N, C-alpha and C positions, 0 to 999 in steps of 0.2 A: 366584406362580410360584417365588419363592425357596424356599418350603417344599418344593415339588415337586422342585426341583433338588437340594436337600439330601437329600431322600429317595432320589433316584436315585443321587447321588454317594456317599452314605454306605454303600450296600450293596455287597457284594463282586462280585456277578455278576447276570446277567439273572434267573435263577431266584429268587434271594433278593429281588430288587427287586419282581418280580411278587407274591411271597408277602407282602412288606411292604405292597404296595398293597391286596391283599385283606384283610389284617388291618386296615388303615386304614378300609376300607369297613365292616367289622364294627363297629369302634369308633364310627364316625360314626352308623350306624344304631342302635346300642345307646344312644348318647348322645341321639339324637332320641327314642327310646322313653322313656328315663328322664326327660328334661326334660318331655316331654308328660305323662307320668304324674304328675310332681310338680306341674305347673301345674294339672292337673285336681284333684288332691288339695287343693291350696291353695284353689282355687275352691269346693270342697265344704265346707271348714271354715268356721264350726262347724256349719252346718245340715245338712251331709252331703247337699248337693243331688243329687250323683251317687253311686250305690252303688259300692263298690269294684270289683265285677264290670264295671260300665259304664265306669269309669275305665280299667281294664285293657284292655277291648275297644277303647275309643276310641284309646288309645295304640298298640295293636297295629295298628289300621287305618291310622292316620296314618303309622306306620313303614313298613307295607307299601306305601302309596301313594307315599311319598317315596323309598323304596329304589331303584326303577328309575331315577328321575330322577338320583339321586346316582351310581348306577353308570354310566349311559350318558353323563352330562354331566361326570363327574369321574373316576371310577375307570377306565373303559374308555379314554378318551384318555390317561390316565396310563400304563396298561399298554402302549398302542401306542407312546407316546413312549419308554418304557423299551426296548421291542423294537427300535425304530429306533436308539436310542443304542447298544444292545448290538451290533447289526449293524455300525454305524459304527465302534465301538471295535474290533470283531473285525477289520474290514477294515484299520483303521489299524495295528493290531498286526501284521497280516500284511505290510503295506507296510514298516513299520519293521524287521521281521525280515529282509525281503529287502534293504533298504538297509544294514542292519548286516552282512549276509553279503557284499554287494558291497564294502562298505568294508573288511572284513577281507581280502578277496581283493586289493583294490587295495593296501592297506598291505603285504601279503605280497609282492606284486610289487615295490613300491618298496623294501622292505627287502632284496630280493635283488639290486638294482642295484649294480654296482661304481662308483657315483657318488653324489655328495651331492645330496640333494633336501630342500628345506625350504620352508615357507610363511611369509611375512613380512607383518605388518599395518602400517598407517600409523603406528603408535606404536613401530616398530622391534622389536616383540616377535615372537619365533619361535613360531608357532602349532602347527607340526608339523615334525618332522624324522625322516628315515628312519634305519635302522640305521647306514649308512656315516657319516652326519653325526655321530651320537652317538659312534661309535667314534673319530672323528678330532677332534671339537671339544668333546665332553662332553655331558652331559645338559642339556637346554634350561632346565628349572626356571624358566620365565618370565623368563629373562635376555634382554636386547636383543641384536640381531645384532652390533652393534659390539663388545660384550663377548666374545661367543662367537667371532666370526670375525677380529677385529682386536686383541683384548686391550685395548681402550680403555674408559675409563669415561665417555666423552662421544661423542655422535654425530659422524659424519664431517662435515666442512665442506661437502664436495660428494659426494653419493651418486648415482652413475649408476643404481643399482638403483631409486631412488625416481622416476626419470623415467617409469617404467612407470605409476605412479599418475597422473601428470599428463598424459602423452601417450597412455596406454592402448595402447601398441605394444610388441612384444617388443624386447629389448635384449640385446646380448652383449658380453663383454669378457674379457680375461685379467687375473688378479690373483693375488698371492702371499698365502697365508693364514698364520695364526699357527703352523701345524704345519710350516712351511717348504716346503710344496708349492705348485706353481703350478697354478691351475685355469682352465680355459676355462668361463666361466659364461654361462648363458642364462636370461634373466628373461622371464617371461610373465605377462600379467594373468590373474587368477584370481578368481572370485566364489564365496564360501563358501555353504554351505547356508542360512545366515541372511541372505544378501544382502550381507554386508560384502565390500569389495574387498580383495584380497590380491595378493601377488606370489609366484609359484611360481618358485623358482630351482633350476636344474640345474647342478651343478658337476662337470666331468670333469677328473680328474687328468692333466695333460699334462707333469708334471715330467720324466719320462724322455725325452719327445719334445723338450722344450726343451733338455735337457742334451745330447742327441744332436745337435741343430741347432747348439748352441754349440761342441761338439767338432768338428763338420764345418767350421764357419766358421773355427775356430782352425787346423785342419790346412790348409785352403785358403789361409789367410793365410801360414802358415809355408812352404807349398810355393811360393807366389807370391814370397816373399822370397828363397828359394833360387834360383828361376829367374832372378829379376831381378839377383841378385848374382853369377851365374856368367858367365864369359867364353866358355864353350863354347856350341856350337849345340845347341839343344834343340827338338825338334819331336815331334808326335804323328802316328801313322799309323793309318788304319782297316784293316779286314780286306782291302781291295783295295790296300793299301800306298799309299794316297793321303794326302798331308799334310793334316791337319785343323786343326792349330794349331802 
């Protein structure tokens, strides 16, 4: 079967494979004829027991008898096998094309997000990163996450992201990255097409929100200090002129 597999695998398409199978049939039958002819000739020497015409006729008859057996028990199954493989390969190619198209659409959507998206494996390697990630943290180039996101040459002592690998549950936190921005990160378990376990991390820039919260907190603190330091009466009224504070 290894020879048959090589015959099928070495030809470029179904048409050429069937053509090669029929050529193989012709070669086998021709070989049978030649071998039979030579055997009969050797048996005839030196007395010439069989005339040349008889030798030729006998070889032809043997070839005609064996040809259907060779075709139906070897060549025909080979052609059927080739056809099945060709159909299977065609279907596989169609499925792969659809998967590639869907992958391209997904990557296009991820690249359009105003947020960081990347896939992380158990060895700290970033397997995929969207456009936002690359623009803010650089090309991944098989670099580990701690180098890209934290500017460190060693892995973090405690990595909450890796809890997803152990607990297989989503996890979220806020963290400051090397670009000076604060991100709200969401980590989800993810299984790659090859079955390997990954972590999908979504990072949303909340720097402006945190800055606004800090400014609001500072103003409230300053206002509180002013109110507490004055000797005048200060109170707040609602629209019905009722004191609220």
